[in-house]
C-alpha positions, 0 to 999 in steps of 0.5 A: 530474495524478494517474493511478490503476490498480487491481488485485484480488489475493489470495484475499480479492480485495483492491484494490491501487492504483498512483497516479502523477504526470506525472513518473512517481513512483508510490505503491504502496498496499495491495500485496495481491500473494499469488501470483507472477503478482500480483507480476509483474502489478504489476511489469510495469505499473510497468515498462511505464508507466515509473514510479518507485515512491517510496512504499509506503502501507498504509491499514491492516494487515489481512492482505490489504493487506500480503501484498505489502509484502515484495515491494515492499520487496525489489523497490523498497527501500521500507518501508511507511508506516503509522499508529502504531495499526496496528503491533499489527495488522501484528504479528498478521498471521503468526498470522492467516496461520497461522489461514487456512492461508496463506503469509506473508512478514513485512512489513519494519519499517514507518515511521510517518506523522508528519504530516497530509500526504505528497507524491508528486512535486509532488502533496499527499495529505492523510492522513485518520484514519478508524478503525473498520475497523481502529484506525489506518485512514487514507485519502489525499485529493487535494483538487486532483484530488477523489480519495479512496483508502480 
């Protein structure tokens, strides 16, 4: 059984998700943590639920979806997984932050999705390529649970 919790973070009011399995393995999806209190809220929830973060997933790399990539990397040792066409978007984030007058700690070097599916514990998530909002935008679909995260 998959469980999910949504957080609304940063000045853009972006949705960050925790997705976890019965075994406690969790994915952090689009960590938009901008302020320390947002990092603390995410970390506290992970600790209180006894979760073990094993995946850092970005649906796309607009600034509001990657603010927390460095925090998640530093705290849990995870590198973000992104679609190859999002590398250019991620590379532009420091300039976008400057344009908005926002602080930004650069994201760690990402890993690229290399298939059409990822596993979270025993659960399978299909990676759907849904460009438009961003060139390499993806969504994650669990057929078993009829759940789509986009």
